[in-house]
C-alpha positions as CSV (number, residue, x, y, z in Angstrom):
1,M,10.6,-28.6,-10.6
2,L,12.1,-30.4,-13.3
3,R,15.5,-28.1,-13.3
4,A,15.5,-28.4,-9.5
5,I,15.6,-32.5,-9.9
6,V,18.2,-32.1,-12.8
7,L,20.4,-30.0,-10.3
8,I,20.3,-32.0,-7.5
9,A,20.6,-35.5,-9.8
10,A,24.0,-33.4,-11.3
11,A,25.3,-32.4,-8.3
12,L,25.0,-36.0,-6.7
13,A,26.3,-37.5,-9.7
14,F,29.1,-35.5,-10.2
15,A,30.5,-35.2,-7.1
16,T,33.3,-37.5,-7.5
17,P,36.4,-36.2,-8.7
18,A,37.0,-34.8,-11.9
19,S,39.1,-37.7,-12.9
20,A,36.0,-39.6,-13.2
21,Y,34.9,-38.2,-16.2
22,S,37.6,-40.3,-18.2
23,N,35.5,-43.0,-18.5
24,P,32.8,-42.7,-21.5
25,I,29.6,-43.3,-19.1
26,S,30.5,-40.6,-17.0
27,R,30.9,-38.4,-19.7
28,G,27.8,-39.4,-21.3
29,L,25.6,-38.7,-18.5
30,A,27.5,-35.4,-18.1
31,D,26.5,-34.4,-21.9
32,F,23.0,-35.5,-21.4
33,L,22.1,-33.7,-18.0
34,N,23.7,-30.8,-19.8
35,I,20.8,-30.8,-22.6
36,F,18.5,-29.6,-19.5
37,S,20.5,-26.4,-18.5
38,E,19.2,-23.0,-19.5
39,Q,21.1,-20.8,-21.7
40,P,21.9,-17.6,-20.7
41,V,21.9,-16.6,-24.2
42,P,20.0,-18.5,-26.5
43,R,21.2,-20.3,-29.7
44,Q,19.4,-18.8,-32.6
45,L,18.8,-19.3,-36.4
46,V,19.3,-15.5,-37.8
47,A,19.9,-13.6,-41.3
48,W,23.5,-13.4,-42.5
49,N,24.7,-10.8,-44.9
50,G,28.2,-11.5,-44.9
51,K,30.1,-13.1,-47.8
52,Q,31.7,-15.9,-45.6
53,A,31.6,-19.5,-47.4
54,P,29.2,-22.0,-45.4
55,G,31.0,-23.6,-42.8
56,T,32.9,-20.4,-41.5
57,V,33.2,-19.6,-38.0
58,V,33.0,-15.6,-37.1
59,V,33.2,-14.2,-33.9
60,S,32.2,-10.6,-33.2
61,T,34.0,-9.8,-29.9
62,S,32.2,-6.5,-29.5
63,Q,28.7,-8.2,-30.0
64,R,30.0,-11.2,-27.9
65,R,28.7,-13.5,-30.3
66,L,29.7,-16.4,-32.6
67,Y,28.6,-17.0,-36.0
68,Y,28.4,-20.5,-37.9
69,V,27.7,-19.6,-41.5
70,L,24.9,-22.2,-43.0
71,G,24.9,-20.2,-46.6
72,Q,21.8,-19.2,-48.1
73,G,21.8,-15.9,-45.9
74,R,21.5,-17.9,-42.6
75,A,23.7,-18.5,-39.7
76,I,23.6,-20.2,-36.3
77,R,24.1,-17.0,-33.5
78,Y,25.8,-18.3,-30.1
79,G,26.4,-15.9,-27.2
80,V,29.7,-16.4,-26.2
81,G,32.0,-15.0,-23.1
82,V,35.4,-13.2,-24.6
83,G,38.9,-11.9,-23.7
84,R,38.7,-9.2,-21.0
85,Q,40.3,-5.8,-21.7
86,G,43.8,-6.4,-22.7
87,F,43.0,-9.8,-23.5
88,S,41.2,-9.1,-26.9
89,W,42.5,-10.4,-30.2
90,S,41.2,-10.1,-33.9
91,G,42.5,-11.9,-36.9
92,T,42.0,-15.2,-38.7
93,K,42.7,-18.7,-37.6
94,I,41.9,-22.6,-38.7
95,V,40.7,-25.0,-36.5
96,S,43.5,-27.2,-35.9
97,R,41.8,-29.9,-33.8
98,K,38.9,-30.7,-31.5
99,R,38.5,-32.9,-28.3
100,E,36.2,-33.9,-26.0
101,W,36.6,-33.1,-22.2
102,P,39.9,-31.7,-22.7
103,D,42.4,-31.7,-20.4
104,W,43.8,-28.2,-18.9
105,R,47.4,-26.7,-18.5
106,P,47.5,-23.1,-17.9
107,P,50.0,-21.5,-20.0
108,A,52.9,-20.2,-18.7
109,A,51.7,-16.1,-18.9
110,M,48.5,-17.2,-16.9
111,L,50.4,-19.2,-14.4
112,K,52.6,-16.0,-13.7
113,R,49.3,-14.0,-13.4
114,R,47.5,-16.4,-11.1
115,P,50.1,-18.9,-9.4
116,D,47.3,-20.6,-7.3
117,L,46.2,-22.2,-10.2
118,P,46.8,-26.0,-10.8
119,R,49.4,-26.9,-13.3
120,Y,46.8,-29.5,-14.6
121,M,43.5,-30.5,-14.7
122,A,42.1,-33.6,-16.0
123,G,39.0,-33.0,-18.4
124,G,35.5,-33.0,-16.5
125,M,32.8,-31.2,-15.0
126,E,35.2,-28.9,-12.9
127,N,37.7,-28.1,-15.5
128,P,37.6,-24.6,-17.1
129,L,37.6,-25.8,-20.7
130,G,34.0,-27.7,-20.1
131,A,32.7,-30.5,-22.3
132,R,34.2,-29.6,-25.8
133,A,37.6,-27.6,-26.9
134,I,38.2,-26.0,-30.6
135,Y,41.6,-25.5,-31.0
136,L,42.7,-22.5,-32.9
137,G,45.9,-23.0,-35.1
138,S,49.4,-23.3,-33.0
139,S,47.8,-20.0,-30.6
140,L,46.9,-20.7,-27.1
141,Y,43.2,-19.7,-28.1
142,R,40.3,-21.8,-28.3
143,I,36.8,-22.0,-28.4
144,H,35.8,-24.0,-25.9
145,G,32.7,-24.9,-23.0
146,S,32.5,-23.3,-19.8
147,N,31.8,-24.4,-16.5
148,E,30.6,-21.0,-15.8
149,P,27.6,-20.3,-17.9
150,D,27.2,-16.7,-16.2
151,T,30.2,-15.3,-17.8
152,I,28.6,-16.0,-21.6
153,G,27.9,-12.5,-23.0
154,A,30.9,-10.7,-20.8
155,A,34.6,-9.8,-21.3
156,V,35.9,-12.1,-19.2
157,S,38.5,-14.4,-20.3
158,S,42.3,-14.5,-21.1
159,G,41.4,-14.5,-24.7
160,C,39.7,-18.1,-25.3
161,I,36.1,-17.6,-27.0
162,R,33.6,-19.2,-24.2
163,M,30.5,-20.9,-24.9
164,T,28.2,-22.8,-22.8
165,N,28.6,-26.3,-22.8
166,R,25.2,-27.0,-24.6
167,D,26.5,-24.6,-27.3
168,V,30.0,-25.6,-28.0
169,M,28.7,-29.5,-28.1
170,D,26.4,-28.0,-30.8
171,L,29.2,-26.1,-32.8
172,Y,31.9,-29.1,-32.2
173,D,29.7,-31.2,-34.2
174,R,29.6,-28.8,-37.2
175,V,33.2,-27.7,-37.5
176,R,36.0,-29.7,-38.7
177,P,39.9,-29.2,-38.8
178,G,40.7,-26.6,-41.4
179,T,37.1,-24.8,-40.6
180,K,38.0,-20.8,-41.0
181,V,37.8,-18.7,-37.7
182,I,37.4,-15.3,-38.4
183,V,37.6,-12.9,-35.1
184,Q,36.1,-9.5,-35.4
185,R,36.6,-6.9,-32.8
């Protein structure tokens, strides 16, 4: 019942254009309502036996999980969506910047594949980058929220790492520019 009320309130509250989310009150309301959304793959505290330093982010594209290393043999495990066939990648990047409710400009290669996409989309609930974006070095890849939570646990993106808005907000508060991000297949 509570979920139905929240969904109705969210639909009514967010029936305005995405540009309305440029004001902090609207974005705050969106953040608050997002707390009540269901997690497709629940976040969990898990045992960690890797050798990475605390604060490191490790993405396993084969498991479709992201780990934030806490240290002392523990990590937080999040469900993620990853690059579909032909768009997966691996390597080490550094968090270069972070943005709340980021604007989106599809890269040229994506526009070539999908000419129907908008050239620019202001941050907001309809924006495919979701509530937060964590930029990875100078690459086009990001760890970002998603307005399609049902894609978490799937290989559907053009290479970015997707999280639920709720989870990316949690991770966003933990990482800083300079954080190491290791993406493994």
